[in-house]
C-alpha positions as CSV (number, residue, x, y, z in Angstrom):
1,M,23.1,10.3,-12.5
2,P,21.2,12.2,-9.7
3,I,17.4,12.4,-10.3
4,G,15.2,15.4,-9.5
5,E,12.1,15.5,-7.3
6,K,9.6,15.3,-10.2
7,R,11.4,12.5,-12.0
8,A,11.9,10.5,-8.8
9,R,8.1,10.8,-8.0
10,E,7.1,9.6,-11.5
11,L,9.6,6.6,-11.2
12,L,8.2,5.7,-7.9
13,M,4.6,5.7,-9.2
14,D,5.6,3.6,-12.2
15,A,7.5,1.1,-10.0
16,V,4.8,0.7,-7.4
17,E,1.8,0.7,-9.8
18,S,2.8,-1.5,-12.6
19,C,6.3,-3.1,-12.1
20,S,6.3,-4.4,-8.6
21,Y,4.6,-6.5,-6.1
22,G,3.9,-4.6,-2.8
23,F,3.7,-6.0,0.6
24,V,3.1,-4.5,4.1
25,R,4.2,-5.7,7.5
26,P,3.1,-4.0,10.7
27,L,5.8,-3.7,13.0
28,S,3.9,-2.0,16.0
29,P,0.2,-2.0,17.1
30,L,-2.4,-0.4,14.8
31,V,-5.1,1.8,16.2
32,K,-8.3,2.1,14.2
33,T,-10.2,5.3,14.7
34,S,-12.3,7.7,12.6
35,Q,-12.7,11.4,11.6
36,I,-15.3,13.5,10.0
37,L,-14.1,14.9,6.7
38,R,-15.8,17.9,5.2
39,V,-15.7,18.1,1.3
40,V,-17.1,20.5,-1.3
41,P,-17.8,18.3,-4.3
42,A,-19.3,21.2,-6.4
43,I,-16.2,23.4,-5.9
44,E,-13.8,20.5,-6.5
45,Q,-15.6,19.8,-9.8
46,K,-15.6,23.4,-10.8
47,R,-19.4,23.8,-10.8
48,V,-19.4,26.8,-8.5
49,T,-19.0,30.2,-10.0
50,S,-16.3,32.6,-8.6
51,D,-19.2,34.9,-7.4
52,I,-19.3,32.9,-4.2
53,F,-15.9,33.8,-3.4
54,K,-16.7,37.6,-3.5
55,L,-19.2,37.2,-0.6
56,K,-18.0,38.3,2.9
57,G,-18.9,37.2,6.3
58,G,-22.2,35.5,6.9
59,G,-22.9,35.6,3.3
60,L,-20.0,33.4,2.4
61,V,-20.7,31.0,5.2
62,N,-24.5,30.6,4.3
63,Q,-23.7,30.1,0.6
64,A,-20.8,27.8,1.0
65,A,-22.8,25.7,3.2
66,K,-25.1,24.7,0.5
67,F,-22.3,23.0,-1.2
68,H,-20.7,21.2,1.8
69,D,-20.8,17.5,2.3
70,A,-19.4,15.4,5.2
71,F,-18.7,11.7,5.8
72,K,-17.1,9.5,8.5
73,H,-13.7,8.3,7.4
74,D,-11.9,5.3,9.0
75,V,-8.2,6.0,9.9
76,V,-5.6,3.5,10.9
77,V,-2.5,4.9,12.9
78,S,0.6,3.0,13.4
79,G,4.0,3.9,14.9
80,E,6.0,1.8,12.3
81,M,5.3,-0.4,9.2
82,E,7.6,-2.1,6.8
83,F,6.8,-1.9,3.0
84,V,8.3,-4.4,0.6
85,Y,8.5,-4.0,-3.1
86,A,9.7,-6.8,-5.4
87,L,10.6,-4.9,-8.5
88,S,11.2,-5.8,-12.0
89,L,13.9,-3.4,-13.3
90,E,13.7,-4.6,-16.9
91,E,10.0,-4.0,-17.1
92,L,10.4,-0.5,-15.3
93,N,13.0,0.5,-17.8
94,D,10.9,-0.7,-20.8
95,D,7.9,1.4,-19.5
96,I,9.9,4.6,-18.9
97,A,12.7,4.4,-21.6
98,G,11.0,7.0,-23.8
99,S,10.9,9.7,-21.0
100,F,13.8,8.9,-18.7
101,G,16.2,6.6,-20.3
102,G,17.6,3.6,-18.1
103,V,17.4,3.6,-14.3
104,G,19.1,1.2,-11.8
105,R,18.6,0.0,-8.2
106,E,20.1,3.1,-6.6
107,E,17.8,5.4,-8.4
108,V,14.9,3.4,-7.3
109,L,16.0,3.6,-3.8
110,S,16.3,7.3,-4.0
111,A,12.7,7.6,-5.3
112,L,11.4,5.4,-2.4
113,R,13.0,7.7,0.2
114,M,10.8,10.5,-1.0
115,I,7.4,8.7,0.0
116,D,5.5,11.0,2.1
117,R,2.0,9.3,2.2
118,V,0.5,5.7,2.0
119,G,-2.9,5.5,0.5
120,S,-5.3,8.5,0.7
121,T,-4.0,12.0,0.6
122,E,-4.6,12.3,4.4
123,S,-2.5,9.1,5.2
124,L,0.9,10.9,5.9
125,C,4.2,8.9,6.8
126,G,7.8,9.5,7.2
127,V,10.4,7.3,5.8
128,L,12.9,5.9,8.4
129,S,15.1,3.9,6.1
130,V,15.3,2.3,2.6
131,K,17.5,-0.6,1.6
132,H,17.8,-3.4,-0.8
133,V,17.8,-7.0,0.7
134,G,18.1,-10.5,-0.5
135,L,15.4,-13.2,-0.2
136,K,15.4,-17.0,0.1
137,E,12.6,-19.5,-0.7
138,V,11.0,-21.0,2.4
139,G,8.4,-23.3,0.7
140,P,4.7,-23.4,-0.2
141,R,3.6,-24.1,3.4
142,A,5.0,-21.7,5.9
143,T,4.1,-18.8,8.2
144,V,3.8,-15.2,6.8
145,N,3.7,-11.8,8.5
146,T,2.8,-9.6,5.5
147,Y,-0.4,-8.8,3.8
148,V,-1.3,-11.5,1.1
149,P,-4.2,-11.6,-1.5
150,V,-6.8,-14.4,-1.0
151,E,-9.4,-13.8,-3.6
152,D,-9.5,-14.2,-7.4
153,P,-8.0,-12.9,-9.6
154,A,-5.3,-13.0,-7.0
155,K,-5.8,-15.9,-4.8
156,W,-2.3,-16.8,-3.7
157,V,-2.8,-18.7,-0.5
158,E,-5.2,-20.6,1.8
159,P,-4.9,-19.6,5.5
160,V,-4.3,-22.5,7.8
161,H,-4.2,-20.9,11.2
162,A,-2.6,-18.1,13.1
163,A,0.6,-18.8,15.0
164,T,-0.6,-16.7,17.9
165,R,-4.2,-15.3,18.2
166,G,-5.9,-14.9,14.8
167,Y,-6.0,-12.9,11.7
168,L,-8.2,-10.7,9.5
169,I,-9.6,-11.0,6.1
170,E,-10.4,-7.6,4.7
171,P,-10.9,-6.0,1.3
172,L,-8.2,-3.8,0.1
173,Y,-7.1,-2.0,-3.1
174,P,-4.6,-4.2,-5.0
175,N,-1.5,-2.7,-6.8
176,L,-1.7,-3.2,-10.7
177,R,0.7,-6.2,-10.8
178,V,-1.2,-8.2,-8.4
179,V,-4.2,-8.3,-10.6
180,G,-2.4,-8.2,-14.0
181,M,-3.5,-4.7,-15.0
182,K,-1.6,-1.8,-16.4
183,R,-3.7,1.4,-15.7
184,V,-4.6,2.9,-12.4
185,E,-8.1,3.7,-13.7
186,D,-8.8,0.0,-14.0
187,V,-8.5,-0.6,-10.2
188,K,-9.8,2.7,-8.7
189,S,-13.0,1.0,-7.7
190,M,-11.6,-2.6,-7.4
191,K,-11.1,-4.3,-4.0
192,I,-10.2,-7.8,-3.2
193,N,-9.8,-9.8,0.0
194,F,-6.4,-9.8,1.7
195,L,-5.1,-11.8,4.6
196,L,-3.9,-9.3,7.2
197,P,-1.5,-10.9,9.9
198,I,-3.0,-8.8,12.7
199,Y,-5.6,-9.4,15.5
200,C,-7.7,-7.1,17.7
201,S,-6.1,-7.2,21.2
202,E,-8.3,-4.7,22.9
203,V,-10.8,-1.9,22.5
204,R,-9.6,1.3,24.0
205,R,-11.9,4.2,24.5
206,G,-14.0,2.9,21.6
207,R,-10.8,2.5,19.4
208,E,-9.7,-0.9,18.3
209,V,-6.2,-1.9,18.9
210,F,-4.6,-4.4,16.5
211,E,-1.3,-6.3,17.2
212,P,1.0,-7.9,14.5
213,T,1.0,-11.7,14.3
214,E,2.1,-14.6,12.0
215,V,-0.3,-16.9,10.1
216,L,0.5,-20.3,8.6
217,V,-0.6,-20.6,4.9
218,D,-0.7,-23.1,2.1
219,C,0.3,-21.4,-1.2
220,V,-1.7,-22.3,-4.4
221,N,0.2,-23.9,-7.2
222,G,2.9,-21.7,-8.6
223,Y,3.4,-19.5,-5.5
224,S,5.8,-19.9,-2.4
225,V,6.8,-18.2,0.7
226,Y,10.1,-16.2,0.7
227,S,12.0,-14.7,3.6
228,L,13.8,-11.5,3.6
229,H,16.8,-10.9,5.7
230,G,18.7,-7.6,6.5
231,T,15.5,-5.6,7.1
232,G,16.6,-4.8,10.7
233,D,13.4,-6.0,12.2
234,G,13.7,-9.9,12.3
235,E,12.6,-12.1,9.4
236,T,10.0,-10.8,7.0
237,R,8.0,-13.3,5.0
238,I,6.1,-12.7,1.8
239,V,4.5,-14.8,-0.9
240,L,5.6,-14.4,-4.5
241,P,4.9,-16.3,-7.8
242,R,7.7,-18.5,-8.6
243,G,7.9,-18.0,-12.3
244,E,8.6,-14.2,-12.0
245,L,11.4,-14.5,-9.3
246,D,14.3,-14.2,-11.5
247,G,13.4,-10.9,-12.8
248,L,12.8,-9.3,-9.5
249,V,15.1,-7.3,-7.3
């Protein structure tokens, strides 16, 4: 049956955070820049009385300035990226049965179409298309073009070399299933190293420009490289644990 906006968003969160493996493949150059963000922690934490909002003109500016804080925030901008979710519908239905009943593939796809940001609140995006695709095992030694965890407790591969010009190893927030956890609170301050199949091609006006590439990897025992066809952007390759493949869609 059709699902409303609230239900779809909750469904999406459950799917992404605890019932699926998530992967990212850059399809266009990424530009790394930065911006200054101003925040007011005291107001956000409700430690400022409502009297401050009764002030006018300079009084308001002077008083509010006492509570301001600012920091430099790195921002990565890309024209197009591909997000891949290997989802366990069985686990998803077990998790939400008490609230929503059963859901199927089409309802999950409907939820994914509603994505409007990736990462922080400021990281906006627009969905171009959502589809279900099949996958085929390639083997434990093959090239990949998606982000892969390379640090315990989720060390899945050993990088061998890049097929073109290099790659990056950077700390990122893992999704829950990657590190075997169930609650978002458990990973809010947790970062592990990921292999990123991108390389810095140039620095333009102080901004680094990264191009997508492919990296040859050796999977650790129990993992393998899989190819996805039908994405519309050539062949996408991800790494998955072999033992869980039968339960994923």
